[in-house]
VODREN-449185 format. One record per residue (C-alpha): residue number from 1; x, y, z. Coordinates in steps of 0.05 Angstrom, whole numbers. Layout:
N
(NUM,(X,Y,Z))
...
This chain:
211
(1,(-236,157,128))
(2,(-303,198,99))
(3,(-287,238,43))
(4,(-328,295,3))
(5,(-323,312,-62))
(6,(-366,365,-114))
(7,(-381,362,-184))
(8,(-326,415,-204))
(9,(-277,399,-159))
(10,(-231,337,-130))
(11,(-204,334,-62))
(12,(-158,281,-42))
(13,(-133,268,31))
(14,(-72,226,51))
(15,(-68,194,114))
(16,(-19,146,148))
(17,(-51,112,226))
(18,(7,71,262))
(19,(-15,29,326))
(20,(32,-6,355))
(21,(40,-13,428))
(22,(33,51,468))
(23,(61,88,402))
(24,(19,119,360))
(25,(38,172,294))
(26,(-12,201,259))
(27,(-2,244,198))
(28,(-70,272,153))
(29,(-67,325,102))
(30,(-115,347,44))
(31,(-122,388,-18))
(32,(-147,405,-83))
(33,(-129,361,-142))
(34,(-147,371,-214))
(35,(-95,318,-253))
(36,(-69,256,-250))
(37,(1,288,-245))
(38,(-24,330,-180))
(39,(-45,262,-152))
(40,(27,237,-158))
(41,(63,296,-132))
(42,(15,296,-73))
(43,(37,213,-67))
(44,(112,238,-63))
(45,(99,295,-14))
(46,(69,240,27))
(47,(117,183,20))
(48,(180,245,33))
(49,(138,266,95))
(50,(144,190,123))
(51,(224,199,132))
(52,(228,230,193))
(53,(180,191,233))
(54,(199,119,198))
(55,(261,134,228))
(56,(230,145,300))
(57,(186,93,290))
(58,(240,45,277))
(59,(277,67,342))
(60,(215,58,383))
(61,(200,-10,351))
(62,(266,-37,370))
(63,(262,-12,434))
(64,(194,-45,444))
(65,(201,-110,408))
(66,(274,-123,392))
(67,(256,-187,357))
(68,(222,-154,297))
(69,(257,-160,230))
(70,(215,-126,178))
(71,(158,-72,187))
(72,(107,-55,131))
(73,(65,7,126))
(74,(24,41,73))
(75,(15,112,41))
(76,(-38,123,-6))
(77,(-78,193,-41))
(78,(-151,183,-63))
(79,(-178,214,-124))
(80,(-252,225,-120))
(81,(-297,250,-181))
(82,(-376,276,-179))
(83,(-380,274,-255))
(84,(-418,218,-283))
(85,(-399,155,-309))
(86,(-321,171,-285))
(87,(-284,138,-237))
(88,(-254,145,-165))
(89,(-187,117,-142))
(90,(-135,102,-101))
(91,(-64,100,-108))
(92,(-8,84,-63))
(93,(45,36,-45))
(94,(58,-12,6))
(95,(126,-10,35))
(96,(172,-58,77))
(97,(225,-33,118))
(98,(287,-91,134))
(99,(300,-70,204))
(100,(354,-125,214))
(101,(430,-141,185))
(102,(388,-202,143))
(103,(382,-200,74))
(104,(317,-229,52))
(105,(310,-259,-12))
(106,(241,-300,-8))
(107,(195,-245,2))
(108,(112,-252,6))
(109,(66,-196,8))
(110,(-12,-215,16))
(111,(-57,-155,8))
(112,(-130,-167,33))
(113,(-174,-122,4))
(114,(-242,-131,36))
(115,(-304,-99,6))
(116,(-374,-120,-28))
(117,(-377,-59,-83))
(118,(-343,-77,-147))
(119,(-277,-46,-160))
(120,(-208,-60,-200))
(121,(-136,-62,-187))
(122,(-71,-53,-219))
(123,(-1,-36,-200))
(124,(77,-49,-227))
(125,(80,-126,-221))
(126,(81,-182,-272))
(127,(30,-250,-267))
(128,(66,-312,-259))
(129,(26,-345,-320))
(130,(63,-282,-359))
(131,(105,-315,-418))
(132,(125,-252,-454))
(133,(196,-246,-449))
(134,(205,-178,-478))
(135,(163,-140,-415))
(136,(189,-92,-373))
(137,(227,-120,-314))
(138,(190,-113,-251))
(139,(203,-121,-176))
(140,(139,-164,-160))
(141,(106,-228,-188))
(142,(36,-242,-181))
(143,(18,-309,-159))
(144,(-50,-353,-133))
(145,(-29,-378,-67))
(146,(-103,-373,-33))
(147,(-178,-390,-45))
(148,(-199,-332,-20))
(149,(-224,-279,-72))
(150,(-211,-216,-24))
(151,(-129,-241,-18))
(152,(-77,-217,-75))
(153,(-4,-251,-67))
(154,(55,-224,-93))
(155,(125,-255,-82))
(156,(189,-216,-94))
(157,(222,-232,-168))
(158,(283,-275,-169))
(159,(330,-225,-177))
(160,(306,-180,-128))
(161,(324,-171,-50))
(162,(315,-132,8))
(163,(385,-111,41))
(164,(399,-103,118))
(165,(366,-38,147))
(166,(340,-22,65))
(167,(260,-8,44))
(168,(230,-47,-11))
(169,(162,-21,-46))
(170,(98,-57,-77))
(171,(95,15,-120))
(172,(28,47,-157))
(173,(-15,14,-132))
(174,(-85,24,-161))
(175,(-157,14,-140))
(176,(-209,47,-184))
(177,(-280,50,-176))
(178,(-351,77,-202))
(179,(-385,134,-170))
(180,(-457,103,-182))
(181,(-452,90,-109))
(182,(-420,90,-42))
(183,(-358,56,-40))
(184,(-331,12,21))
(185,(-260,-20,25))
(186,(-211,-41,68))
(187,(-132,-58,51))
(188,(-88,-104,105))
(189,(-24,-121,82))
(190,(16,-189,112))
(191,(92,-193,96))
(192,(119,-264,93))
(193,(190,-290,96))
(194,(230,-362,105))
(195,(243,-328,179))
(196,(177,-300,183))
(197,(133,-363,160))
(198,(74,-333,203))
(199,(69,-260,173))
(200,(81,-192,206))
(201,(21,-148,188))
(202,(26,-83,165))
(203,(31,-17,220))
(204,(-34,12,181))
(205,(-81,-5,139))
(206,(-127,34,85))
(207,(-201,40,111))
(208,(-246,84,52))
(209,(-322,98,68))
(210,(-345,137,12))
(211,(-416,164,8))
């Protein structure tokens, strides 16, 4: 994906690209976004638009891969600025759909962020080492599970579970970077459970190439 901007406007592009076997879905949209609130509205709109084709995707995957118990995918929106000393950012979510009659309590996700550029990652989670009892309840807990600096690991909080045929999301994922140089980045997601010990790769990935 190549994105464009000028000094007076911010452009946001949303996309989902899913390929599995012979089944393909592509959605692409763009717009002029001036505020962070408008960006969130764009992301909400994108999430709503996924509902119809995820239902179709579910039926297709059940037909093609009967043993598949979970699927995962990204939604995201990009906010670019051409102003000096300001940061551009990606905001999105990583969503997991339970296709089975099973309840999952032990869910782990790995987000692999591959880039040579400097960036900052944030999201709606707490760190495993946090001892602040006054923190707001969260769905995901970040923990160390790899020596690979490109990998960020999370586990489902103890009081959470993924019920049969329901969905759960890692929300408000945000990647920010400076606009003083080109930025190239790819993000792939993996889901692990007690039944899927080898992991399930996300149906789509996020790929950015910004000049």
